[in-house]
C-alpha positions as CSV (number, residue, x, y, z in Angstrom):
1,M,22.8,-11.3,19.0
2,T,24.1,-7.7,19.2
3,R,25.0,-7.7,15.5
4,L,21.5,-9.0,14.7
5,R,19.8,-6.2,16.6
6,Q,22.0,-3.7,14.8
7,R,20.9,-5.1,11.4
8,I,17.3,-4.8,12.4
9,G,17.9,-1.3,13.4
10,R,19.5,-0.4,10.1
11,A,16.7,-2.0,8.1
12,A,14.0,-0.3,10.2
13,R,15.5,3.1,9.8
14,T,15.6,2.6,6.0
15,R,12.0,1.3,6.1
16,H,10.6,4.2,8.0
17,R,13.0,7.0,7.0
18,L,13.6,7.7,10.7
19,G,16.3,9.8,12.2
20,P,19.6,8.8,13.8
21,R,18.1,8.4,17.3
22,S,15.3,6.1,16.1
23,R,15.0,2.5,17.4
24,P,14.2,-0.7,15.6
25,P,10.8,-2.3,15.9
26,S,10.4,-3.5,19.4
27,P,7.8,-5.1,21.6
28,R,8.4,-2.3,24.0
29,A,7.7,0.5,21.5
30,P,5.3,3.1,22.9
31,R,1.7,2.1,22.0
32,R,0.9,5.7,20.9
33,R,3.8,5.8,18.4
34,R,2.1,4.6,15.2
35,A,3.0,4.1,11.6
36,R,1.0,6.8,9.9
37,A,2.3,6.6,6.4
38,G,-1.0,5.7,4.8
39,W,-2.9,8.3,6.9
40,G,-0.4,11.1,6.0
41,L,-0.5,10.3,2.3
42,A,-4.3,10.4,2.4
43,L,-4.2,13.8,3.9
44,L,-1.6,14.9,1.3
45,L,-3.9,13.6,-1.5
46,C,-6.8,15.7,-0.1
47,A,-4.7,18.8,0.5
48,L,-2.9,19.2,-2.8
49,P,-4.0,22.1,-5.1
50,G,-5.8,21.4,-8.3
51,L,-7.8,18.5,-7.0
52,G,-11.0,20.2,-8.0
53,A,-10.3,19.5,-11.7
54,A,-11.9,16.1,-11.5
55,S,-15.3,17.5,-10.3
56,E,-15.2,20.1,-13.2
57,F,-14.4,17.5,-15.8
58,D,-16.9,17.2,-18.7
59,S,-16.4,14.1,-20.8
60,S,-18.6,15.4,-23.5
61,K,-15.9,17.9,-24.4
62,C,-13.4,15.1,-25.2
63,D,-12.9,13.8,-28.7
64,V,-13.4,10.3,-27.4
65,D,-16.1,9.9,-24.7
66,L,-15.1,7.1,-22.2
67,G,-18.4,7.1,-20.4
68,G,-17.5,9.9,-18.0
69,D,-14.1,8.4,-17.1
70,M,-10.9,10.5,-17.0
71,I,-7.5,9.3,-18.2
72,V,-4.6,9.5,-15.7
73,R,-1.0,8.5,-16.4
74,L,1.6,7.7,-13.8
75,G,4.9,9.5,-14.0
76,S,8.0,9.0,-11.9
77,E,9.9,11.1,-9.3
78,T,12.7,11.6,-11.7
79,N,10.5,12.6,-14.7
80,L,7.2,14.2,-13.7
81,T,6.0,16.3,-16.7
82,I,3.1,16.0,-19.1
83,E,5.5,14.3,-21.5
84,S,6.5,11.7,-18.9
85,P,6.4,8.1,-20.1
86,G,4.2,5.8,-18.0
87,L,1.2,3.6,-17.6
88,A,-2.3,5.0,-18.1
89,F,-5.5,4.3,-16.2
90,R,-9.1,5.4,-16.4
91,F,-11.2,6.5,-13.4
92,P,-14.7,8.0,-13.0
93,A,-14.3,11.8,-12.4
94,G,-14.4,12.6,-8.7
95,L,-13.7,9.0,-7.6
96,Y,-9.9,9.2,-7.4
97,W,-7.2,11.5,-5.9
98,R,-3.8,12.2,-7.3
99,A,-0.6,13.2,-5.6
100,L,2.0,15.6,-7.1
101,P,0.2,16.2,-10.4
102,A,2.4,17.6,-13.2
103,E,1.7,21.1,-14.5
104,P,-0.9,20.8,-17.3
105,S,-0.1,21.9,-20.8
106,D,-1.2,25.4,-21.9
107,D,-1.5,24.3,-25.5
108,P,-4.9,25.5,-26.7
109,S,-5.1,22.8,-29.4
110,L,-5.3,20.0,-26.8
111,P,-8.6,18.7,-25.5
112,P,-9.5,19.4,-21.8
113,L,-7.3,18.0,-19.1
114,G,-8.3,14.4,-18.4
115,C,-9.4,13.6,-22.0
116,P,-7.6,10.8,-23.9
117,G,-5.5,13.3,-25.8
118,N,-4.5,15.2,-22.7
119,P,-4.3,12.9,-19.7
120,I,-3.5,14.0,-16.2
121,V,0.0,13.0,-15.2
122,A,0.7,12.3,-11.5
123,L,3.2,10.5,-9.3
124,S,0.5,8.6,-7.4
125,I,-3.2,7.9,-7.8
126,G,-5.5,6.9,-4.9
127,F,-8.9,5.5,-5.4
128,P,-11.5,3.8,-3.0
129,F,-11.9,0.1,-3.0
130,R,-15.1,-1.3,-1.7
131,P,-16.4,-4.9,-2.4
132,A,-18.5,-4.6,-5.6
133,S,-20.5,-7.8,-5.1
134,P,-21.3,-10.6,-2.6
135,A,-18.9,-12.8,-4.7
136,E,-16.0,-10.5,-3.9
137,V,-16.9,-10.7,-0.2
138,A,-16.9,-14.5,-0.5
139,E,-13.5,-14.3,-2.2
140,G,-11.9,-12.5,0.7
141,A,-13.0,-8.8,0.8
142,P,-14.5,-7.6,4.1
143,A,-18.1,-6.5,3.6
144,L,-19.0,-2.8,3.6
145,W,-15.5,-1.6,4.4
146,P,-13.8,1.0,2.1
147,Y,-10.1,1.0,1.5
148,T,-7.9,3.4,-0.3
149,I,-5.7,1.8,-2.9
150,I,-2.7,3.9,-3.9
151,I,-0.8,3.2,-7.1
152,S,2.5,4.8,-8.1
153,G,4.7,5.1,-11.1
154,G,8.4,4.3,-11.3
155,E,9.9,2.1,-8.6
156,G,7.5,3.5,-6.0
157,R,9.8,2.8,-3.0
158,V,9.9,-0.9,-3.7
159,E,12.9,-1.1,-1.3
160,I,10.3,-1.1,1.5
161,Q,9.1,-4.5,0.3
162,K,12.6,-5.8,0.5
163,N,13.2,-4.3,4.0
164,N,9.9,-5.9,5.3
165,I,11.2,-9.3,4.2
166,Q,14.6,-8.7,5.8
167,I,13.1,-7.6,9.1
168,K,10.8,-10.6,9.1
169,D,13.8,-12.9,8.7
170,D,15.6,-11.0,11.5
171,F,12.6,-11.3,13.8
172,A,12.6,-15.1,13.1
173,R,16.2,-15.4,14.2
174,L,15.9,-12.9,17.1
175,Y,12.6,-14.0,18.6
176,G,11.7,-17.3,16.9
177,A,8.0,-16.5,17.0
178,C,6.9,-17.4,13.5
179,D,3.9,-19.2,12.2
180,M,2.4,-20.1,8.8
181,T,-1.2,-19.4,7.5
182,E,-3.1,-21.7,5.2
183,E,-2.3,-19.3,2.4
184,R,1.5,-20.0,3.0
185,V,2.2,-16.6,4.4
186,E,4.8,-16.6,7.2
187,F,4.3,-14.2,10.1
188,C,7.2,-13.4,12.4
189,R,6.3,-11.5,15.6
190,S,8.3,-9.3,17.9
191,C,8.1,-11.4,21.0
192,P,8.2,-15.2,21.6
193,E,5.3,-17.1,23.0
194,A,5.6,-17.5,26.7
195,E,5.8,-20.9,28.4
196,G,2.5,-21.9,29.9
197,Q,0.6,-19.0,28.1
198,P,-0.3,-20.2,24.6
199,G,-0.8,-17.2,22.2
200,H,0.7,-14.7,24.6
201,C,4.1,-13.1,25.4
202,K,5.4,-11.1,28.3
203,I,6.2,-7.4,27.7
204,D,7.2,-5.1,30.5
205,G,5.9,-7.6,33.0
206,K,2.4,-7.9,31.3
207,W,0.8,-10.7,29.3
208,V,0.0,-9.5,25.8
209,P,-1.7,-11.5,23.0
210,Q,0.7,-12.2,20.3
211,S,-1.9,-11.2,17.8
212,T,-1.6,-7.5,19.0
213,V,2.2,-7.1,18.7
214,P,4.1,-5.9,15.7
215,A,4.7,-8.5,13.0
216,Y,6.3,-8.7,9.6
217,F,5.2,-11.2,7.0
218,A,5.9,-12.6,3.6
219,A,4.5,-15.2,1.3
220,L,6.7,-18.3,0.8
221,P,8.6,-18.1,-2.5
222,G,6.6,-19.5,-5.3
223,S,3.3,-19.6,-3.4
224,Y,2.0,-16.3,-4.9
225,D,2.7,-14.2,-7.9
226,E,5.9,-12.2,-7.6
227,M,7.6,-9.4,-9.6
228,D,11.4,-9.6,-10.0
229,G,11.5,-12.5,-7.6
230,I,10.4,-10.5,-4.6
231,P,7.7,-12.2,-2.5
232,F,4.5,-10.4,-1.4
233,A,5.3,-8.9,2.0
234,G,4.2,-6.3,4.6
235,R,4.0,-5.4,8.2
236,C,1.5,-4.9,11.0
237,S,2.1,-2.4,13.8
238,W,0.7,-2.2,17.4
239,S,-3.0,-2.4,17.5
240,D,-5.3,0.5,18.2
241,G,-4.0,2.8,15.4
242,F,-5.5,4.8,12.6
243,L,-5.9,3.8,9.0
244,S,-5.5,5.8,5.8
245,V,-9.3,5.8,5.3
246,G,-9.6,7.8,8.5
247,A,-11.6,5.3,10.5
248,R,-10.6,4.1,14.0
249,A,-8.9,0.7,13.9
250,K,-10.0,-2.1,16.2
251,G,-7.0,-4.4,15.4
252,R,-3.5,-3.8,14.1
253,P,-2.9,-1.4,11.2
254,C,-1.2,-3.3,8.5
255,E,0.5,-2.1,5.3
256,I,1.2,-3.7,2.0
257,R,3.4,-2.3,-0.7
258,Y,4.8,-4.1,-3.7
259,K,5.7,-3.8,-7.4
260,L,2.9,-5.3,-9.5
261,M,4.5,-4.8,-12.9
262,E,7.1,-2.5,-14.5
263,G,6.1,1.1,-13.8
264,L,3.4,0.2,-11.3
265,T,3.6,-0.3,-7.5
266,V,0.6,-0.8,-5.2
267,F,0.1,0.4,-1.6
268,Y,-2.8,0.0,0.9
269,S,-3.4,-0.3,4.6
270,F,-6.1,-2.1,6.5
271,D,-7.2,-3.3,10.0
272,D,-6.5,-6.9,10.7
273,A,-9.5,-7.1,12.9
274,R,-11.6,-6.9,9.7
275,L,-9.2,-8.7,7.5
276,P,-7.6,-11.7,9.4
277,E,-4.1,-13.0,8.6
278,N,-5.4,-16.1,6.8
279,R,-7.2,-13.9,4.2
280,F,-4.4,-11.4,3.2
281,L,-3.7,-13.1,-0.1
282,A,-7.4,-13.6,-0.9
283,F,-7.9,-9.9,-0.4
284,D,-4.8,-8.9,-2.4
285,R,-6.0,-10.9,-5.4
286,L,-9.1,-8.7,-5.4
287,V,-7.0,-5.6,-5.1
288,R,-4.9,-6.6,-8.1
289,K,-7.9,-7.5,-10.1
290,R,-9.4,-4.0,-9.4
291,V,-6.2,-2.2,-10.2
292,L,-5.7,-4.0,-13.5
293,A,-9.3,-3.4,-14.4
294,T,-8.6,0.4,-14.4
295,R,-5.7,0.0,-16.9
296,A,-6.0,1.9,-20.2
297,P,-2.9,0.6,-22.0
298,E,-3.9,2.3,-25.3
299,Y,-3.0,5.6,-23.7
300,D,0.3,4.5,-22.2
301,R,3.3,6.7,-23.1
302,V,6.4,4.7,-23.9
303,A,9.9,6.1,-23.4
304,P,11.6,6.9,-26.7
């Protein structure tokens, strides 16, 4: 049991990039200690210099007018220049944010930054996702609730996805508090259900609903599209946190991060009071559909 706790601790420190004194996920973790990765990245996206370029973009100055859209290409941490190979996307000017943009070219022969011949190159791109139609709401998207979808180039910290799966398996062995949704997503929680108290567990002498405690989850192998054989996975923290969209959460803040295809990873966070556990995959299908709809493969740059 001691070795198992040590393994969870190591995985959790890798997952959260915590210091040497940090502890693994625990049902006794202070309620005010939240996972704020999505919130911090949203602030970073807003605070970076050069973000005003999108609002100044004039598509009529491009050789090819894409209806007001800008071209953005994803770079990688190891190669972030305007010459970086990567996948290209198109977004309406002013409706996306970019993290760590590469220095633009000073070549006067190039069209304005954001045009097809001179795309913006960035490590990450964030854009709002809001259900576009009643049909999307019916498919799984919460109505009238905006999310920030962040896509990244390179590997995009895909190791987090693997760590989430490992911690879920460790939770299963340590606490034995796992259950399966209709979508075949397994949730493993950080405290076992108490005898005589269905749906609750005891933490520090108090009865707590299991739906509010930290949980790690993963789709069963083969039940959902995978990349490199790694299942869809994520985690939910203590309830009552903040989300990357800056709105007060009513349930648990949950995070999803995975590799969608070579050179493209996806990250988003949400409140599970608005998106229940049995609709995680339905919502993710809409996210993937929206991400792929922004692709502009004709402007990809392939490594030599």
